[in-house]
N, CA, C, O and CB atoms as a CASP TS submission, in Angstrom:
PFRMAT TS
TARGET T0000
AUTHOR 0000-0000-0000
METHOD Language model
MODEL 1
PARENT N/A
ATOM      1  N   MET     1     -25.711   4.041 -25.720  1.00  0.00           N
ATOM      2  CA  MET     1     -25.707   4.578 -24.682  1.00  0.00           C
ATOM      3  C   MET     1     -25.264   5.735 -24.835  1.00  0.00           C
ATOM      4  O   MET     1     -24.307   5.927 -25.585  1.00  0.00           O
ATOM      5  CB  MET     1     -25.197   3.988 -23.874  1.00  0.00           C
ATOM      6  N   GLY     2     -25.926   6.849 -24.090  1.00  0.00           N
ATOM      7  CA  GLY     2     -25.738   8.346 -24.341  1.00  0.00           C
ATOM      8  C   GLY     2     -24.116   8.700 -23.738  1.00  0.00           C
ATOM      9  O   GLY     2     -23.380   7.994 -23.048  1.00  0.00           O
ATOM     10  N   ILE     3     -23.908  10.025 -24.278  1.00  0.00           N
ATOM     11  CA  ILE     3     -22.667  10.616 -23.677  1.00  0.00           C
ATOM     12  C   ILE     3     -23.149  10.946 -22.279  1.00  0.00           C
ATOM     13  O   ILE     3     -22.390  10.481 -21.428  1.00  0.00           O
ATOM     14  CB  ILE     3     -22.067  11.953 -24.496  1.00  0.00           C
ATOM     15  N   SER     4     -24.044  11.520 -21.853  1.00  0.00           N
ATOM     16  CA  SER     4     -24.438  11.908 -20.519  1.00  0.00           C
ATOM     17  C   SER     4     -24.161  10.689 -19.508  1.00  0.00           C
ATOM     18  O   SER     4     -23.770  10.991 -18.381  1.00  0.00           O
ATOM     19  CB  SER     4     -25.989  12.339 -20.524  1.00  0.00           C
ATOM     20  N   LYS     5     -24.332   9.359 -19.826  1.00  0.00           N
ATOM     21  CA  LYS     5     -24.346   8.161 -19.178  1.00  0.00           C
ATOM     22  C   LYS     5     -23.095   7.751 -19.157  1.00  0.00           C
ATOM     23  O   LYS     5     -22.597   7.260 -18.144  1.00  0.00           O
ATOM     24  CB  LYS     5     -25.169   7.229 -19.698  1.00  0.00           C
ATOM     25  N   LEU     6     -22.453   7.909 -20.273  1.00  0.00           N
ATOM     26  CA  LEU     6     -21.076   7.309 -20.368  1.00  0.00           C
ATOM     27  C   LEU     6     -19.943   8.367 -19.284  1.00  0.00           C
ATOM     28  O   LEU     6     -19.087   8.018 -18.472  1.00  0.00           O
ATOM     29  CB  LEU     6     -20.586   7.328 -22.252  1.00  0.00           C
ATOM     30  N   PHE     7     -20.427   9.807 -19.736  1.00  0.00           N
ATOM     31  CA  PHE     7     -19.853  10.758 -18.667  1.00  0.00           C
ATOM     32  C   PHE     7     -19.767  10.251 -17.165  1.00  0.00           C
ATOM     33  O   PHE     7     -18.760  10.069 -16.481  1.00  0.00           O
ATOM     34  CB  PHE     7     -20.723  12.021 -18.655  1.00  0.00           C
ATOM     35  N   GLY     8     -21.361  10.041 -16.781  1.00  0.00           N
ATOM     36  CA  GLY     8     -21.369   9.963 -15.064  1.00  0.00           C
ATOM     37  C   GLY     8     -20.849   8.680 -14.969  1.00  0.00           C
ATOM     38  O   GLY     8     -20.469   8.599 -13.801  1.00  0.00           O
ATOM     39  N   ARG     9     -20.611   7.617 -15.538  1.00  0.00           N
ATOM     40  CA  ARG     9     -20.068   6.371 -15.106  1.00  0.00           C
ATOM     41  C   ARG     9     -18.623   6.736 -14.995  1.00  0.00           C
ATOM     42  O   ARG     9     -18.005   6.448 -13.970  1.00  0.00           O
ATOM     43  CB  ARG     9     -20.367   5.137 -16.086  1.00  0.00           C
ATOM     44  N   MET    10     -18.010   7.398 -16.061  1.00  0.00           N
ATOM     45  CA  MET    10     -16.388   7.858 -15.823  1.00  0.00           C
ATOM     46  C   MET    10     -16.195   8.719 -14.384  1.00  0.00           C
ATOM     47  O   MET    10     -15.287   8.557 -13.569  1.00  0.00           O
ATOM     48  CB  MET    10     -15.837   8.987 -17.228  1.00  0.00           C
ATOM     49  N   THR    11     -17.208   9.592 -14.314  1.00  0.00           N
ATOM     50  CA  THR    11     -16.926  10.392 -13.320  1.00  0.00           C
ATOM     51  C   THR    11     -17.337   9.869 -11.993  1.00  0.00           C
ATOM     52  O   THR    11     -16.967  10.510 -11.009  1.00  0.00           O
ATOM     53  CB  THR    11     -17.465  11.586 -13.580  1.00  0.00           C
ATOM     54  N   LYS    12     -18.276   8.453 -11.770  1.00  0.00           N
ATOM     55  CA  LYS    12     -18.165   7.819 -10.706  1.00  0.00           C
ATOM     56  C   LYS    12     -16.992   6.794 -10.760  1.00  0.00           C
ATOM     57  O   LYS    12     -16.627   6.465  -9.631  1.00  0.00           O
ATOM     58  CB  LYS    12     -19.391   7.284 -10.439  1.00  0.00           C
ATOM     59  N   TYR    13     -16.464   6.338 -11.546  1.00  0.00           N
ATOM     60  CA  TYR    13     -15.260   5.434 -11.536  1.00  0.00           C
ATOM     61  C   TYR    13     -14.080   6.426 -10.681  1.00  0.00           C
ATOM     62  O   TYR    13     -13.556   6.045  -9.635  1.00  0.00           O
ATOM     63  CB  TYR    13     -14.759   4.977 -13.310  1.00  0.00           C
ATOM     64  N   ILE    14     -13.846   7.459 -11.192  1.00  0.00           N
ATOM     65  CA  ILE    14     -12.770   8.246 -10.826  1.00  0.00           C
ATOM     66  C   ILE    14     -12.738   8.602  -9.513  1.00  0.00           C
ATOM     67  O   ILE    14     -11.883   8.278  -8.688  1.00  0.00           O
ATOM     68  CB  ILE    14     -12.704   9.317 -11.536  1.00  0.00           C
ATOM     69  N   SER    15     -14.024   9.507  -9.294  1.00  0.00           N
ATOM     70  CA  SER    15     -14.624   9.834  -7.958  1.00  0.00           C
ATOM     71  C   SER    15     -14.135   8.423  -6.889  1.00  0.00           C
ATOM     72  O   SER    15     -13.282   8.462  -6.002  1.00  0.00           O
ATOM     73  CB  SER    15     -16.532  10.028  -8.177  1.00  0.00           C
ATOM     74  N   GLU    16     -14.673   7.654  -7.160  1.00  0.00           N
ATOM     75  CA  GLU    16     -14.318   6.067  -6.115  1.00  0.00           C
ATOM     76  C   GLU    16     -12.957   6.172  -6.067  1.00  0.00           C
ATOM     77  O   GLU    16     -12.568   6.607  -4.983  1.00  0.00           O
ATOM     78  CB  GLU    16     -14.744   4.289  -6.829  1.00  0.00           C
ATOM     79  N   ALA    17     -12.036   5.912  -6.912  1.00  0.00           N
ATOM     80  CA  ALA    17     -11.101   5.578  -7.019  1.00  0.00           C
ATOM     81  C   ALA    17     -10.420   6.737  -5.964  1.00  0.00           C
ATOM     82  O   ALA    17      -9.770   6.424  -4.967  1.00  0.00           O
ATOM     83  CB  ALA    17     -10.805   5.379  -8.414  1.00  0.00           C
ATOM     84  N   VAL    18     -10.703   8.132  -6.388  1.00  0.00           N
ATOM     85  CA  VAL    18      -9.889   9.200  -5.190  1.00  0.00           C
ATOM     86  C   VAL    18     -10.465   8.519  -3.969  1.00  0.00           C
ATOM     87  O   VAL    18      -9.576   7.988  -3.303  1.00  0.00           O
ATOM     88  CB  VAL    18     -10.351  11.156  -5.206  1.00  0.00           C
ATOM     89  N   ALA    19     -11.682   8.373  -3.471  1.00  0.00           N
ATOM     90  CA  ALA    19     -12.262   8.479  -2.257  1.00  0.00           C
ATOM     91  C   ALA    19     -11.459   7.145  -1.674  1.00  0.00           C
ATOM     92  O   ALA    19     -11.211   6.962  -0.482  1.00  0.00           O
ATOM     93  CB  ALA    19     -14.006   8.495  -2.285  1.00  0.00           C
ATOM     94  N   ARG    20     -11.192   6.470  -2.498  1.00  0.00           N
ATOM     95  CA  ARG    20     -10.451   5.136  -1.748  1.00  0.00           C
ATOM     96  C   ARG    20      -8.867   5.439  -1.376  1.00  0.00           C
ATOM     97  O   ARG    20      -8.233   5.036  -0.401  1.00  0.00           O
ATOM     98  CB  ARG    20     -10.464   3.683  -2.887  1.00  0.00           C
ATOM     99  N   ILE    21      -8.485   6.186  -2.346  1.00  0.00           N
ATOM    100  CA  ILE    21      -6.901   6.671  -2.150  1.00  0.00           C
ATOM    101  C   ILE    21      -6.792   7.467  -1.049  1.00  0.00           C
ATOM    102  O   ILE    21      -6.031   7.085  -0.160  1.00  0.00           O
ATOM    103  CB  ILE    21      -6.280   7.520  -3.336  1.00  0.00           C
ATOM    104  N   PHE    22      -7.408   8.526  -0.909  1.00  0.00           N
ATOM    105  CA  PHE    22      -7.565   9.526   0.219  1.00  0.00           C
ATOM    106  C   PHE    22      -8.630   9.475   1.705  1.00  0.00           C
ATOM    107  O   PHE    22      -8.869  10.260   2.623  1.00  0.00           O
ATOM    108  CB  PHE    22      -7.976  10.685  -0.569  1.00  0.00           C
ATOM    109  N   GLY    23      -9.031   8.227   1.360  1.00  0.00           N
ATOM    110  CA  GLY    23     -10.052   7.918   2.458  1.00  0.00           C
ATOM    111  C   GLY    23      -9.475   7.433   3.631  1.00  0.00           C
ATOM    112  O   GLY    23      -8.266   7.204   3.625  1.00  0.00           O
ATOM    113  N   PRO    24     -10.171   7.227   4.692  1.00  0.00           N
ATOM    114  CA  PRO    24      -9.457   6.678   5.884  1.00  0.00           C
ATOM    115  C   PRO    24      -9.106   5.088   5.684  1.00  0.00           C
ATOM    116  O   PRO    24      -9.597   4.239   4.939  1.00  0.00           O
ATOM    117  CB  PRO    24     -10.410   6.899   7.218  1.00  0.00           C
ATOM    118  N   ASN    25      -8.080   5.037   6.632  1.00  0.00           N
ATOM    119  CA  ASN    25      -7.408   3.662   6.247  1.00  0.00           C
ATOM    120  C   ASN    25      -8.202   2.715   7.003  1.00  0.00           C
ATOM    121  O   ASN    25      -8.705   2.819   8.122  1.00  0.00           O
ATOM    122  CB  ASN    25      -5.776   3.511   6.626  1.00  0.00           C
ATOM    123  N   ASP    26      -8.211   1.896   6.274  1.00  0.00           N
ATOM    124  CA  ASP    26      -9.188   0.382   6.403  1.00  0.00           C
ATOM    125  C   ASP    26      -8.353  -0.796   6.636  1.00  0.00           C
ATOM    126  O   ASP    26      -8.896  -1.897   6.736  1.00  0.00           O
ATOM    127  CB  ASP    26     -10.078  -0.036   4.943  1.00  0.00           C
ATOM    128  N   ASP    27      -7.153  -0.678   6.727  1.00  0.00           N
ATOM    129  CA  ASP    27      -6.185  -2.064   7.219  1.00  0.00           C
ATOM    130  C   ASP    27      -6.490  -2.557   8.469  1.00  0.00           C
ATOM    131  O   ASP    27      -6.918  -1.745   9.289  1.00  0.00           O
ATOM    132  CB  ASP    27      -4.602  -1.793   7.346  1.00  0.00           C
ATOM    133  N   SER    28      -6.346  -3.864   8.840  1.00  0.00           N
ATOM    134  CA  SER    28      -6.507  -4.388   9.810  1.00  0.00           C
ATOM    135  C   SER    28      -5.215  -4.653  10.494  1.00  0.00           C
ATOM    136  O   SER    28      -5.218  -5.577  11.307  1.00  0.00           O
ATOM    137  CB  SER    28      -7.237  -5.337   9.572  1.00  0.00           C
ATOM    138  N   TYR    29      -4.175  -4.035  10.312  1.00  0.00           N
ATOM    139  CA  TYR    29      -2.896  -4.384  10.872  1.00  0.00           C
ATOM    140  C   TYR    29      -2.638  -4.094  12.201  1.00  0.00           C
ATOM    141  O   TYR    29      -2.809  -2.944  12.606  1.00  0.00           O
ATOM    142  CB  TYR    29      -1.943  -3.833  10.201  1.00  0.00           C
ATOM    143  N   PRO    30      -2.237  -5.001  12.962  1.00  0.00           N
ATOM    144  CA  PRO    30      -1.828  -4.415  14.425  1.00  0.00           C
ATOM    145  C   PRO    30      -0.650  -3.343  14.683  1.00  0.00           C
ATOM    146  O   PRO    30       0.460  -3.376  14.151  1.00  0.00           O
ATOM    147  CB  PRO    30      -1.408  -5.605  15.264  1.00  0.00           C
ATOM    148  N   ALA    31      -1.124  -2.377  15.618  1.00  0.00           N
ATOM    149  CA  ALA    31       0.016  -1.390  15.565  1.00  0.00           C
ATOM    150  C   ALA    31       1.195  -1.670  16.721  1.00  0.00           C
ATOM    151  O   ALA    31       1.158  -1.287  17.890  1.00  0.00           O
ATOM    152  CB  ALA    31      -0.630   0.125  15.775  1.00  0.00           C
ATOM    153  N   THR    32       2.250  -2.443  16.072  1.00  0.00           N
ATOM    154  CA  THR    32       3.602  -2.925  16.387  1.00  0.00           C
ATOM    155  C   THR    32       4.252  -1.898  16.799  1.00  0.00           C
ATOM    156  O   THR    32       4.802  -2.046  17.891  1.00  0.00           O
ATOM    157  CB  THR    32       4.323  -3.548  15.351  1.00  0.00           C
ATOM    158  N   GLY    33       4.366  -0.962  16.319  1.00  0.00           N
ATOM    159  CA  GLY    33       5.639   0.056  16.312  1.00  0.00           C
ATOM    160  C   GLY    33       6.990  -0.082  15.854  1.00  0.00           C
ATOM    161  O   GLY    33       7.110  -0.570  14.730  1.00  0.00           O
ATOM    162  N   VAL    34       7.865   0.186  16.369  1.00  0.00           N
ATOM    163  CA  VAL    34       9.398   0.172  16.026  1.00  0.00           C
ATOM    164  C   VAL    34       9.821  -1.010  16.554  1.00  0.00           C
ATOM    165  O   VAL    34       9.568  -1.125  17.754  1.00  0.00           O
ATOM    166  CB  VAL    34      10.281   1.360  16.598  1.00  0.00           C
ATOM    167  N   GLN    35      10.511  -2.129  15.926  1.00  0.00           N
ATOM    168  CA  GLN    35      10.949  -3.065  16.417  1.00  0.00           C
ATOM    169  C   GLN    35      12.435  -3.132  16.289  1.00  0.00           C
ATOM    170  O   GLN    35      12.982  -2.950  15.202  1.00  0.00           O
ATOM    171  CB  GLN    35      10.307  -4.018  15.972  1.00  0.00           C
ATOM    172  N   PRO    36      13.212  -3.437  17.582  1.00  0.00           N
ATOM    173  CA  PRO    36      14.605  -3.363  17.595  1.00  0.00           C
ATOM    174  C   PRO    36      15.311  -4.524  16.668  1.00  0.00           C
ATOM    175  O   PRO    36      14.804  -5.577  16.279  1.00  0.00           O
ATOM    176  CB  PRO    36      15.046  -3.453  19.077  1.00  0.00           C
ATOM    177  N   PHE    37      16.539  -4.051  16.448  1.00  0.00           N
ATOM    178  CA  PHE    37      17.205  -4.862  15.853  1.00  0.00           C
ATOM    179  C   PHE    37      18.053  -6.097  16.838  1.00  0.00           C
ATOM    180  O   PHE    37      18.783  -5.810  17.787  1.00  0.00           O
ATOM    181  CB  PHE    37      18.020  -3.978  15.060  1.00  0.00           C
ATOM    182  N   GLU    38      17.870  -6.975  16.539  1.00  0.00           N
ATOM    183  CA  GLU    38      18.514  -8.200  17.403  1.00  0.00           C
ATOM    184  C   GLU    38      19.418  -9.000  16.850  1.00  0.00           C
ATOM    185  O   GLU    38      19.567 -10.107  17.367  1.00  0.00           O
ATOM    186  CB  GLU    38      17.594  -9.125  17.848  1.00  0.00           C
ATOM    187  N   GLY    39      20.105  -8.688  15.857  1.00  0.00           N
ATOM    188  CA  GLY    39      20.693  -9.869  15.197  1.00  0.00           C
ATOM    189  C   GLY    39      22.273  -9.322  14.824  1.00  0.00           C
ATOM    190  O   GLY    39      22.682  -8.218  15.183  1.00  0.00           O
ATOM    191  N   VAL    40      22.865 -10.041  14.246  1.00  0.00           N
ATOM    192  CA  VAL    40      24.560  -9.206  13.536  1.00  0.00           C
ATOM    193  C   VAL    40      24.006  -9.217  12.058  1.00  0.00           C
ATOM    194  O   VAL    40      23.215  -9.931  11.441  1.00  0.00           O
ATOM    195  CB  VAL    40      26.547 -10.414  13.673  1.00  0.00           C
ATOM    196  N   PRO    41      24.787  -8.089  11.761  1.00  0.00           N
ATOM    197  CA  PRO    41      24.738  -7.759  10.205  1.00  0.00           C
ATOM    198  C   PRO    41      25.646  -8.868   9.464  1.00  0.00           C
ATOM    199  O   PRO    41      26.530  -9.524  10.016  1.00  0.00           O
ATOM    200  CB  PRO    41      25.367  -6.127   9.863  1.00  0.00           C
ATOM    201  N   PHE    42      25.260  -8.953   8.108  1.00  0.00           N
ATOM    202  CA  PHE    42      25.861  -9.847   7.374  1.00  0.00           C
ATOM    203  C   PHE    42      27.053  -9.687   6.986  1.00  0.00           C
ATOM    204  O   PHE    42      27.053  -8.594   6.420  1.00  0.00           O
ATOM    205  CB  PHE    42      25.287 -10.066   6.490  1.00  0.00           C
ATOM    206  N   GLU    43      28.191 -10.170   6.945  1.00  0.00           N
ATOM    207  CA  GLU    43      29.446  -9.739   6.409  1.00  0.00           C
ATOM    208  C   GLU    43      30.056 -10.725   5.660  1.00  0.00           C
ATOM    209  O   GLU    43      30.397 -11.767   6.220  1.00  0.00           O
ATOM    210  CB  GLU    43      30.326  -9.319   7.385  1.00  0.00           C
ATOM    211  N   ALA    44      30.278 -10.529   4.268  1.00  0.00           N
ATOM    212  CA  ALA    44      30.557 -11.605   3.416  1.00  0.00           C
ATOM    213  C   ALA    44      31.856 -12.323   3.699  1.00  0.00           C
ATOM    214  O   ALA    44      32.016 -13.543   3.658  1.00  0.00           O
ATOM    215  CB  ALA    44      30.547 -11.137   2.082  1.00  0.00           C
ATOM    216  N   GLY    45      32.839 -11.331   4.016  1.00  0.00           N
ATOM    217  CA  GLY    45      34.391 -12.169   4.332  1.00  0.00           C
ATOM    218  C   GLY    45      34.428 -13.254   5.615  1.00  0.00           C
ATOM    219  O   GLY    45      35.394 -13.979   5.852  1.00  0.00           O
ATOM    220  N   LYS    46      33.286 -13.224   6.334  1.00  0.00           N
ATOM    221  CA  LYS    46      33.496 -14.073   7.161  1.00  0.00           C
ATOM    222  C   LYS    46      32.894 -15.452   7.217  1.00  0.00           C
ATOM    223  O   LYS    46      33.248 -16.435   7.868  1.00  0.00           O
ATOM    224  CB  LYS    46      33.304 -13.513   8.067  1.00  0.00           C
ATOM    225  N   ASN    47      31.748 -15.258   6.250  1.00  0.00           N
ATOM    226  CA  ASN    47      31.078 -16.625   5.961  1.00  0.00           C
ATOM    227  C   ASN    47      31.406 -17.234   4.546  1.00  0.00           C
ATOM    228  O   ASN    47      31.184 -16.703   3.458  1.00  0.00           O
ATOM    229  CB  ASN    47      29.496 -16.466   6.063  1.00  0.00           C
ATOM    230  N   SER    48      31.906 -18.302   4.759  1.00  0.00           N
ATOM    231  CA  SER    48      32.951 -18.863   3.509  1.00  0.00           C
ATOM    232  C   SER    48      31.748 -19.689   2.986  1.00  0.00           C
ATOM    233  O   SER    48      32.018 -20.327   1.969  1.00  0.00           O
ATOM    234  CB  SER    48      34.624 -19.929   3.977  1.00  0.00           C
ATOM    235  N   ASP    49      30.565 -19.814   3.418  1.00  0.00           N
ATOM    236  CA  ASP    49      29.498 -20.664   2.961  1.00  0.00           C
ATOM    237  C   ASP    49      28.819 -19.770   1.925  1.00  0.00           C
ATOM    238  O   ASP    49      28.221 -20.362   1.027  1.00  0.00           O
ATOM    239  CB  ASP    49      28.508 -21.167   4.153  1.00  0.00           C
ATOM    240  N   TRP    50      28.820 -18.516   1.911  1.00  0.00           N
ATOM    241  CA  TRP    50      28.203 -17.644   1.093  1.00  0.00           C
ATOM    242  C   TRP    50      28.991 -17.557  -0.340  1.00  0.00           C
ATOM    243  O   TRP    50      28.579 -16.809  -1.226  1.00  0.00           O
ATOM    244  CB  TRP    50      28.114 -16.306   1.835  1.00  0.00           C
TER
END
């Protein structure tokens, strides 16, 4: 394998990684927004089971 092929493969590998990191988001998560807190915070002194 020549140096030029090796350099070409390394360049392609790095450029694909950069394109994946800085490219558009391809996640399919629903846009839920901020969720309100509807619970009671944990206090260790009040729960003797813990």
